[in-house]
MIMARTI-254165 format. One line per field, with one value per residue (C-alpha): residue number from 1; residue in three letters; x, y, z. Coordinates in steps of 0.001 Angstrom, whole numbers. Example, Ala and Ser with C-alpha at 12.3 -4.5 7.8 and 13.67 -1.06 7.14 Angstrom:
REM MIMARTI-254165
bapa: (1 / 2)
tidren: (ALA / SER)
c1: (12300 / 13670)
c2: (-4500 / -1060)
c3: (7800 / 7140)
//
This chain:
REM MIMARTI-254165
bapa: (1 / 2 / 3 / 4 / 5 / 6 / 7 / 8 / 9 / 10 / 11 / 12 / 13 / 14 / 15 / 16 / 17 / 18 / 19 / 20 / 21 / 22 / 23 / 24 / 25 / 26 / 27 / 28 / 29 / 30 / 31 / 32 / 33 / 34 / 35 / 36 / 37 / 38 / 39 / 40 / 41 / 42 / 43 / 44 / 45 / 46 / 47 / 48 / 49 / 50 / 51 / 52 / 53 / 54 / 55 / 56 / 57 / 58 / 59 / 60 / 61 / 62 / 63 / 64 / 65 / 66 / 67 / 68 / 69 / 70 / 71 / 72 / 73 / 74 / 75 / 76 / 77 / 78 / 79 / 80 / 81 / 82 / 83 / 84 / 85 / 86 / 87 / 88 / 89 / 90 / 91 / 92 / 93 / 94 / 95 / 96 / 97 / 98 / 99 / 100 / 101 / 102 / 103 / 104 / 105 / 106 / 107 / 108 / 109 / 110 / 111 / 112 / 113 / 114 / 115 / 116 / 117 / 118 / 119 / 120 / 121 / 122 / 123 / 124 / 125 / 126 / 127 / 128 / 129 / 130 / 131 / 132 / 133 / 134 / 135 / 136 / 137 / 138 / 139 / 140 / 141 / 142 / 143 / 144 / 145 / 146 / 147 / 148 / 149 / 150 / 151)
tidren: (UNK / UNK / UNK / UNK / UNK / UNK / UNK / UNK / UNK / UNK / UNK / UNK / UNK / UNK / UNK / UNK / UNK / UNK / UNK / UNK / UNK / UNK / UNK / UNK / UNK / UNK / UNK / UNK / UNK / UNK / UNK / UNK / UNK / UNK / UNK / UNK / UNK / UNK / UNK / UNK / UNK / UNK / UNK / UNK / UNK / UNK / UNK / UNK / UNK / UNK / UNK / UNK / UNK / UNK / UNK / UNK / UNK / UNK / UNK / UNK / UNK / UNK / UNK / UNK / UNK / UNK / UNK / UNK / UNK / UNK / UNK / UNK / UNK / UNK / UNK / UNK / UNK / UNK / UNK / UNK / UNK / UNK / UNK / UNK / UNK / UNK / UNK / UNK / UNK / UNK / UNK / UNK / UNK / UNK / UNK / UNK / UNK / UNK / UNK / UNK / UNK / UNK / UNK / UNK / UNK / UNK / UNK / UNK / UNK / UNK / UNK / UNK / UNK / UNK / UNK / UNK / UNK / UNK / UNK / UNK / UNK / UNK / UNK / UNK / UNK / UNK / UNK / UNK / UNK / UNK / UNK / UNK / UNK / UNK / UNK / UNK / UNK / UNK / UNK / UNK / UNK / UNK / UNK / UNK / UNK / UNK / UNK / UNK / UNK / UNK / UNK)
c1: (113804 / 113858 / 110495 / 111803 / 114902 / 112923 / 110887 / 113888 / 115757 / 112508 / 112288 / 115984 / 115268 / 112764 / 115209 / 118033 / 115249 / 114305 / 117824 / 118981 / 116168 / 113875 / 117019 / 118082 / 114747 / 114129 / 111543 / 108856 / 108615 / 105837 / 107069 / 105133 / 105748 / 104847 / 105426 / 104949 / 104582 / 104985 / 102979 / 102454 / 99078 / 99427 / 99921 / 97649 / 94402 / 96694 / 98497 / 95799 / 93908 / 97442 / 97681 / 94347 / 94587 / 97820 / 96410 / 93223 / 95434 / 98111 / 95441 / 94622 / 97960 / 98883 / 101214 / 99576 / 97811 / 97183 / 97492 / 96089 / 96050 / 95275 / 95361 / 95839 / 92570 / 93704 / 93557 / 97296 / 98361 / 100762 / 99764 / 100685 / 100817 / 100461 / 101411 / 101617 / 103298 / 103253 / 107108 / 110065 / 109090 / 105665 / 106968 / 109600 / 107140 / 104710 / 107906 / 107833 / 103939 / 102659 / 100252 / 103438 / 105384 / 102748 / 103406 / 106927 / 106580 / 104617 / 105544 / 109350 / 107365 / 104342 / 106808 / 106946 / 110065 / 112951 / 111114 / 111125 / 109317 / 109949 / 109632 / 110035 / 110139 / 108629 / 109088 / 105902 / 106266 / 103753 / 103805 / 104988 / 107353 / 110604 / 111814 / 114262 / 117826 / 118243 / 121509 / 119910 / 120151 / 116719 / 114841 / 114108 / 115547 / 114669 / 114561 / 114432 / 113292 / 111527 / 114523 / 117765 / 117990 / 119964 / 120569)
c2: (101442 / 98651 / 100053 / 103544 / 102489 / 100597 / 103463 / 105519 / 103173 / 102698 / 106517 / 106564 / 103767 / 106060 / 108461 / 106102 / 104650 / 108100 / 109163 / 105927 / 104531 / 108014 / 110072 / 107655 / 107610 / 110026 / 112418 / 112041 / 108315 / 106679 / 104712 / 101230 / 99638 / 96216 / 96223 / 92786 / 93399 / 90419 / 91670 / 89283 / 87924 / 89345 / 93134 / 92933 / 94362 / 97730 / 97720 / 97832 / 100747 / 102777 / 101370 / 101947 / 105648 / 105809 / 104506 / 106586 / 109656 / 108605 / 108385 / 111928 / 113150 / 114971 / 112567 / 109404 / 107264 / 104090 / 103150 / 99860 / 97445 / 93844 / 90680 / 87064 / 85342 / 82515 / 84960 / 85401 / 88497 / 89734 / 92972 / 93514 / 97266 / 98114 / 101870 / 103851 / 107299 / 109929 / 110533 / 110064 / 113351 / 112446 / 109398 / 111400 / 113914 / 110923 / 109632 / 112682 / 112701 / 112271 / 109366 / 107444 / 108515 / 107049 / 103556 / 103931 / 104525 / 100898 / 98891 / 97580 / 96401 / 94961 / 92576 / 88676 / 88206 / 87648 / 88881 / 92259 / 94016 / 93464 / 96230 / 96006 / 98811 / 97482 / 98648 / 98366 / 96555 / 97300 / 96765 / 100380 / 100702 / 99073 / 97931 / 99870 / 98637 / 95799 / 97512 / 100807 / 101231 / 101784 / 100297 / 96392 / 96410 / 94223 / 95995 / 94466 / 96301 / 98519 / 100675 / 98996 / 97932 / 95553 / 95761)
c3: (120000 / 117311 / 115984 / 115855 / 114238 / 111555 / 110765 / 110461 / 108169 / 106073 / 105401 / 104527 / 102146 / 100468 / 99606 / 98571 / 96019 / 94641 / 94359 / 92356 / 90589 / 89806 / 88725 / 86257 / 84281 / 81513 / 82481 / 80034 / 80110 / 81763 / 85085 / 85754 / 89148 / 90646 / 94366 / 96509 / 100296 / 102528 / 105067 / 108363 / 109313 / 112688 / 111090 / 108093 / 109977 / 111115 / 107701 / 105330 / 106320 / 106141 / 102812 / 101616 / 102646 / 100595 / 97592 / 97769 / 98256 / 95383 / 92971 / 93507 / 92944 / 89984 / 87448 / 89018 / 86144 / 88189 / 91707 / 92394 / 95644 / 95371 / 97567 / 96360 / 96343 / 98565 / 101549 / 102241 / 103655 / 101107 / 99411 / 95672 / 94064 / 90883 / 90061 / 86836 / 87077 / 84025 / 84707 / 87030 / 88365 / 89519 / 91169 / 92917 / 94159 / 95479 / 97543 / 99723 / 100322 / 103967 / 102950 / 101913 / 104655 / 107003 / 105193 / 105684 / 109129 / 109632 / 106924 / 108377 / 111425 / 109331 / 107029 / 107496 / 109750 / 107477 / 104321 / 102461 / 99824 / 96356 / 93697 / 89931 / 87512 / 84454 / 80885 / 78702 / 75505 / 72764 / 69119 / 68537 / 71482 / 71560 / 74831 / 77116 / 77268 / 80308 / 80987 / 81652 / 85824 / 87417 / 84593 / 84492 / 87745 / 90863 / 93898 / 97161 / 100550 / 97826 / 97628 / 97146 / 93389 / 91632 / 87898)
//
């Protein structure tokens, strides 16, 4: 029952994230995400193939520019994701895909006890691009649990 409840809450969190973060970003602006997933050592062997499938399928989505999965070279089981999307709409569509829903179904039970995912939506700073205002909700916001953002 706890496992089913965790999965249900994780799926609901995906919807909440999409509604709060994606809707508040200009549609023609690229989206950069850096996610940290504190996966337990006991769960990493089962979780990694699901995440690798998600990454492979995400790279094939229209609107995806980059989707990379990393682990620390020290061998710890924390997963780091770097994503780049052409627009908020592309990210929003990604949030509804079966391969991401498969991750949502297992991620809640895979976290290190007492820890949650951290997601950062990043602004790209280049010589010719001024930074977006920090006060804009959904941009430069720290999201814990991948889906609950704080400005």
